[in-house]
C-alpha positions as CSV (number, residue, x, y, z in Angstrom):
1,M,192.8,76.4,245.7
2,N,191.4,74.6,248.7
3,E,190.8,75.9,252.2
4,T,193.8,74.4,253.8
5,K,196.2,75.6,251.1
6,I,194.8,79.2,251.3
7,K,195.3,79.2,255.1
8,N,198.8,77.8,254.8
9,I,199.8,80.4,252.2
10,E,198.6,83.3,254.3
11,D,200.1,81.9,257.5
12,N,203.5,81.4,255.8
13,Y,203.7,84.6,253.7
14,F,201.4,87.2,255.1
15,A,202.8,89.5,257.8
16,P,201.7,88.0,261.2
17,V,199.9,91.1,262.4
18,Y,196.3,90.0,262.3
19,E,194.5,87.7,264.7
20,K,192.9,85.3,262.2
21,L,189.4,83.9,262.5
22,P,189.4,80.3,261.1
23,I,187.4,80.8,257.9
24,V,188.2,81.6,254.3
25,I,185.7,84.2,252.9
26,T,185.3,84.1,249.1
27,K,182.0,86.0,248.4
28,G,179.8,88.7,249.8
29,Q,176.5,90.3,249.0
30,G,174.8,93.0,251.1
31,A,175.1,91.9,254.7
32,I,175.9,88.3,253.9
33,L,179.3,86.6,253.4
34,W,180.0,83.1,252.2
35,D,183.1,81.0,252.9
36,I,185.0,78.7,250.5
37,N,182.7,75.8,251.4
38,G,179.5,77.8,250.6
39,K,178.5,78.3,254.2
40,E,176.6,81.6,254.8
41,Y,177.2,84.1,257.5
42,I,175.5,87.3,258.7
43,D,178.2,89.9,258.6
44,C,178.2,92.1,261.7
45,M,181.9,93.0,261.2
46,G,181.4,94.8,257.8
47,G,185.1,94.8,257.0
48,Y,185.7,96.7,260.2
49,G,183.1,99.2,259.2
50,V,184.1,99.5,255.6
51,A,181.1,97.8,254.0
52,I,178.6,100.6,254.7
53,V,176.7,100.2,251.4
54,G,177.0,96.4,251.6
55,H,179.3,93.9,250.0
56,C,179.5,94.1,246.2
57,N,177.0,97.0,246.0
58,K,175.8,97.1,242.4
59,K,176.1,100.9,242.0
60,V,179.7,100.8,243.2
61,I,180.5,97.9,241.0
62,E,179.1,99.7,237.9
63,A,181.1,102.8,238.8
64,I,184.3,100.8,239.2
65,N,183.7,99.0,235.9
66,E,183.0,102.1,233.9
67,Q,185.9,104.0,235.4
68,S,188.3,101.1,234.9
69,K,187.6,101.3,231.2
70,K,188.6,105.0,231.0
71,L,191.4,105.7,233.5
72,I,192.7,104.0,236.7
73,I,195.5,106.3,237.9
74,C,195.9,110.0,237.6
75,H,198.4,111.8,239.8
76,G,197.3,114.8,241.7
77,S,199.5,117.1,239.6
78,L,196.9,116.6,236.8
79,Y,193.3,117.5,236.9
80,N,190.7,114.7,236.7
81,D,186.9,114.5,236.2
82,A,186.3,111.6,238.6
83,R,188.3,113.4,241.4
84,A,186.5,116.7,240.8
85,N,183.1,114.9,240.9
86,L,183.9,113.3,244.3
87,L,185.3,116.5,245.8
88,E,182.1,118.3,244.9
89,K,179.9,115.5,246.4
90,I,182.0,115.4,249.7
91,V,181.9,119.1,250.2
92,K,178.2,119.2,249.6
93,I,177.4,116.8,252.5
94,A,180.3,117.8,254.7
95,P,179.8,119.7,258.0
96,K,179.4,123.4,257.2
97,G,182.6,125.2,256.4
98,L,184.8,122.1,255.9
99,N,185.2,122.8,252.2
100,N,188.8,121.8,251.4
101,V,189.7,118.2,251.0
102,Y,192.9,116.2,251.0
103,L,192.5,112.6,249.6
104,S,194.7,109.8,250.8
105,N,194.4,106.0,251.0
106,S,193.4,105.1,254.5
107,G,192.1,106.3,257.8
108,A,195.6,106.4,259.4
109,E,196.7,108.6,256.5
110,A,193.8,110.9,257.0
111,V,194.9,111.3,260.6
112,E,198.5,111.9,259.6
113,C,197.4,114.7,257.4
114,A,195.2,116.3,260.1
115,L,198.1,116.2,262.7
116,K,200.6,117.8,260.3
117,L,198.0,120.3,259.2
118,A,197.2,121.4,262.7
119,R,200.9,121.8,263.6
120,K,201.5,123.8,260.4
121,Y,198.5,126.1,260.8
122,S,198.8,126.7,264.5
123,G,202.5,126.9,264.7
124,K,202.3,125.0,268.0
125,P,203.6,121.5,268.4
126,E,201.5,120.1,271.2
127,I,198.6,117.7,270.4
128,I,196.1,116.5,273.0
129,A,194.4,113.2,272.4
130,M,192.0,111.2,274.6
131,T,192.4,108.2,276.8
132,R,191.1,105.1,275.1
133,S,191.6,106.8,271.7
134,Y,192.5,105.0,268.5
135,H,193.6,106.9,265.5
136,G,195.7,104.3,263.6
137,K,199.1,102.6,263.7
138,T,201.3,104.7,261.4
139,L,203.9,106.6,263.5
140,G,202.0,109.9,263.8
141,A,198.6,108.4,264.2
142,L,200.0,105.9,266.7
143,S,201.4,108.8,268.7
144,A,197.8,109.9,269.3
145,T,196.6,106.3,270.0
146,W,196.2,105.5,273.7
147,N,196.6,101.7,273.9
148,Q,200.1,100.8,275.3
149,K,199.9,97.5,273.5
150,Y,200.3,99.3,270.2
151,R,202.6,102.1,271.4
152,S,205.2,100.4,273.6
153,P,207.1,98.4,270.9
154,F,207.7,101.6,268.9
155,L,208.8,104.2,271.4
156,P,209.8,106.9,271.2
157,L,206.9,108.3,269.2
158,L,206.2,111.9,268.3
159,P,207.0,114.3,271.0
160,D,204.5,116.8,272.5
161,V,201.5,114.4,272.4
162,K,199.6,114.1,275.6
163,F,196.4,112.4,276.7
164,A,193.4,113.7,278.7
165,P,190.4,111.6,280.0
166,F,187.7,111.2,277.4
167,G,184.5,113.0,278.5
168,E,186.1,115.0,281.3
169,V,186.2,118.6,280.2
170,E,188.0,120.1,283.2
171,K,190.9,117.6,282.8
172,V,191.2,118.4,279.1
173,K,191.3,122.1,280.0
174,N,193.9,121.5,282.6
175,A,196.1,119.6,280.0
176,I,196.2,122.7,277.7
177,T,199.4,124.8,277.6
178,E,200.6,127.7,275.5
179,K,202.1,125.0,273.2
180,T,198.8,123.3,272.5
181,G,198.0,123.5,268.8
182,A,195.3,120.8,268.4
183,I,192.9,118.5,270.2
184,I,191.8,115.3,268.5
185,V,188.7,113.4,269.5
186,E,186.5,110.5,268.3
187,P,182.9,111.4,268.9
188,I,182.4,107.7,269.6
189,Q,185.4,105.7,270.5
190,G,185.2,102.5,268.5
191,E,188.4,100.4,269.0
192,S,188.4,100.8,272.8
193,G,184.8,99.6,273.4
194,I,182.1,101.9,271.7
195,Y,182.2,104.8,274.2
196,V,179.9,107.6,273.2
197,A,180.9,111.2,274.1
198,P,178.9,112.4,277.1
199,D,176.3,115.1,276.3
200,G,178.0,118.6,276.4
201,F,181.5,117.3,276.2
202,L,182.1,118.0,272.5
203,K,180.4,121.4,272.7
204,E,182.5,122.5,275.6
205,I,185.7,121.3,273.9
206,R,184.6,123.3,270.8
207,E,184.2,126.4,273.0
208,I,187.6,125.9,274.6
209,C,189.3,125.5,271.2
210,D,187.6,128.7,270.0
211,E,188.7,130.6,273.1
212,K,192.3,129.4,273.0
213,N,192.8,129.3,269.2
214,I,193.3,125.5,269.1
215,V,192.5,123.4,266.1
216,L,189.7,120.9,266.9
217,I,190.0,117.6,265.0
218,F,187.2,115.0,264.9
219,D,188.2,111.5,263.8
220,E,185.0,110.2,262.1
221,I,186.8,107.4,260.3
222,Q,184.5,104.8,261.9
223,T,181.5,107.0,262.7
224,G,181.1,108.9,259.3
225,F,178.8,108.4,256.4
226,G,175.6,107.6,258.3
227,R,177.0,104.9,260.6
228,T,175.5,106.4,263.7
229,G,172.2,107.5,262.3
230,K,173.5,110.9,261.3
231,M,175.7,111.6,258.3
232,W,178.4,112.7,260.8
233,A,178.4,111.6,264.5
234,C,179.2,115.2,265.5
235,E,175.7,116.2,264.3
236,H,174.2,114.4,267.4
237,W,175.6,117.2,269.5
238,G,175.5,120.0,266.9
239,V,179.2,120.6,266.9
240,I,181.5,121.3,263.9
241,P,185.2,120.7,264.1
242,D,188.0,122.6,262.2
243,V,189.2,119.3,260.7
244,I,187.5,116.0,260.1
245,C,189.1,112.6,259.2
246,L,187.2,110.2,257.1
247,A,187.8,106.7,255.6
248,K,186.4,103.2,256.0
249,G,183.1,103.2,254.2
250,I,183.8,106.2,252.0
251,A,184.5,104.3,248.8
252,G,182.3,101.2,249.2
253,G,185.3,98.9,249.9
254,L,188.1,100.5,247.9
255,P,191.0,102.2,249.7
256,L,190.4,105.9,250.3
257,G,190.9,108.4,253.1
258,A,189.9,112.0,253.3
259,T,190.9,114.9,255.5
260,L,188.5,117.9,255.4
261,A,189.3,121.3,256.8
262,K,188.3,124.9,256.7
263,K,189.9,126.6,253.7
264,E,192.0,128.9,255.9
265,I,193.5,125.9,257.7
266,M,194.1,123.7,254.6
267,S,195.7,126.7,252.9
268,S,198.5,126.6,255.4
269,F,199.9,123.7,253.4
270,K,202.2,124.8,250.6
271,T,202.9,122.9,247.4
272,G,204.7,119.6,248.0
273,E,204.4,119.6,251.8
274,H,201.9,116.7,252.0
275,T,201.2,114.5,248.9
276,S,200.4,110.9,248.0
277,T,201.0,109.2,244.7
278,F,197.8,107.2,244.9
279,G,195.7,109.8,246.7
280,G,192.6,110.7,244.8
281,N,193.0,108.0,242.1
282,P,190.1,108.0,239.7
283,L,189.0,104.4,240.5
284,S,188.6,105.0,244.2
285,C,187.0,108.4,243.5
286,A,184.4,106.9,241.2
287,A,183.6,104.2,243.8
288,A,183.3,106.9,246.5
289,S,181.0,109.1,244.4
290,A,178.7,106.0,243.8
291,T,178.8,105.2,247.5
292,I,177.7,108.7,248.5
293,D,175.0,108.7,245.9
294,Y,173.7,105.3,247.2
295,I,173.7,106.5,250.8
296,L,171.6,109.5,249.9
297,E,169.3,107.8,247.4
298,E,168.6,104.9,249.6
299,K,168.3,107.0,252.8
300,L,170.8,104.8,254.6
301,V,171.4,107.5,257.3
302,D,167.7,107.2,258.4
303,R,168.0,103.4,257.9
304,A,170.9,103.2,260.3
305,A,169.0,105.2,262.9
306,N,165.8,103.1,262.6
307,L,167.5,99.6,262.4
308,G,170.1,100.7,264.9
309,A,167.2,101.2,267.4
310,I,165.9,97.7,266.8
311,F,169.4,96.2,267.0
312,K,170.2,98.0,270.2
313,K,166.9,97.0,271.8
314,R,167.7,93.4,271.1
315,L,171.1,93.8,272.7
316,E,169.5,95.5,275.7
317,N,167.0,92.6,276.1
318,I,169.9,90.2,276.1
319,K,171.5,92.3,278.8
320,E,168.4,92.3,280.9
321,N,168.1,88.5,280.7
322,H,171.8,87.6,281.3
323,K,174.0,88.7,284.2
324,I,177.2,88.1,282.3
325,V,176.4,91.1,280.1
326,R,177.7,94.3,281.7
327,D,176.6,97.0,279.3
328,V,175.3,98.0,275.9
329,R,176.5,101.1,274.2
330,G,176.4,103.0,270.9
331,L,174.4,104.9,268.3
332,G,172.8,103.8,265.1
333,L,174.6,100.8,263.6
334,M,177.7,101.3,265.7
335,L,177.0,99.2,268.8
336,G,178.9,97.4,271.5
337,M,178.1,94.8,274.1
338,E,180.4,94.5,277.1
339,L,180.6,91.1,278.8
340,R,182.2,90.1,282.0
341,F,184.7,87.7,280.4
342,D,187.0,87.3,277.4
343,I,184.9,87.0,274.2
344,K,187.3,85.0,272.0
345,N,185.5,81.7,272.5
346,L,182.1,83.3,271.9
347,L,183.3,84.8,268.6
348,L,184.5,81.4,267.4
349,R,181.3,79.7,268.4
350,G,179.4,82.5,266.6
351,I,181.2,81.6,263.4
352,D,180.1,78.0,263.8
353,K,176.5,79.2,264.0
354,G,176.8,81.6,261.0
355,L,177.5,84.9,262.7
356,I,180.6,87.0,262.2
357,M,181.3,89.6,264.9
358,M,184.4,91.4,266.1
359,Y,186.4,92.5,269.1
360,S,186.5,95.9,270.7
361,G,188.8,95.1,273.5
362,K,189.0,91.6,275.0
363,N,185.5,91.7,276.5
364,V,183.5,93.9,274.2
365,L,181.6,92.7,271.1
366,R,181.5,95.4,268.4
367,F,178.8,95.5,265.7
368,L,179.5,97.4,262.5
369,P,177.2,95.7,260.0
370,P,176.5,97.1,256.5
371,L,173.8,99.8,256.7
372,V,171.8,97.7,254.2
373,I,171.3,94.9,256.7
374,N,167.6,94.1,257.1
375,K,165.4,93.5,260.1
376,E,165.2,89.7,259.6
377,Q,169.0,89.5,259.5
378,I,169.3,91.6,262.7
379,H,166.8,89.4,264.5
380,K,168.5,86.2,263.3
381,A,171.9,87.5,264.4
382,M,170.5,88.4,267.8
383,D,168.8,85.0,268.2
384,I,172.2,83.4,267.6
385,L,173.9,85.8,270.0
386,E,171.3,85.1,272.7
387,V,172.1,81.4,272.4
388,L,175.8,82.0,272.6
389,V,175.4,84.2,275.7
390,S,173.1,81.7,277.4
391,E,175.5,78.9,276.8
392,D,178.4,80.9,278.3
393,E,176.3,81.9,281.2
394,K,175.5,78.3,282.1
395,T,179.2,77.4,282.2
396,R,180.4,80.5,284.1
397,L,177.7,81.1,286.7
């Protein structure tokens, strides 16, 4: 099938909900992608943060192959060895005390579970989310997502969800009422522009939740599994939530979401109250176990911290040399560069030069490369980016 035919088929039959980049990707390895014509690209999109251990990771492939020969689906009403193996591995690396796990199929589903769980456990309906937040586009997760572009077409959403300014403790405190059952926070807001929680913010929110008996939910769907240079982003501030939502890189590219909670909180769910036919299927569980093993064995958390520092330094150097760059933000290999103009044209020209990047708002470049990216690939990507920024600066200033 040629490039034109593939594009026509997707344009005609695929739901028109994605802003497409004009390339057909057919192959990937590590931090490199190839299109249908054999052109090579450095991948700084990473499947929107999914490809943490790299595209087509050998350990993950082996685990999928072996499991596919034994069993692909096993409903949660039956016990399964691959599922049990994954549960044990997740709990072992999870923030202390988060030792009960619900397995689903995506990040939005992980959030749906967390919101239902918080309401069930607390007996209180109100949920406080943050301005600029993004938690997914299913109805419950969308209710806790800030961007009106996503919300407005589907109103009314869940009742009793309100927003407080991210990073402003007093305003969060002022939003709390006797009906508040949960506060949901991303330690680093990804979709809205890579905004890192200010020092002290998460710790103070934790103290408020303890004082007022409110469930604290951290959405680490994008920040988890070493992405920020810690296994969990909340470790940067030494704060542990009551519930944590995980997905994206958890299974090396296969669909999987997880909601972890303290046992006393998860136990508020009764049989049948929240289930998923595909949740915890053996194939995804085997891939996730292999992914966790690879992250630990190859010390990818430290790698993200070390290479992230190199990556961020290059971005900061570009900022220093070019007035059209407004800011550089992020931790580890979750980075953003804010420019003073719409970046669509820059993204497209990056593709022409062999670099795949992504939006985070109309004027923020977001970088979520595989944690296996190497120094040479980072420097090559940044060399391309500097050329792109220089070209735009000449035409705009």
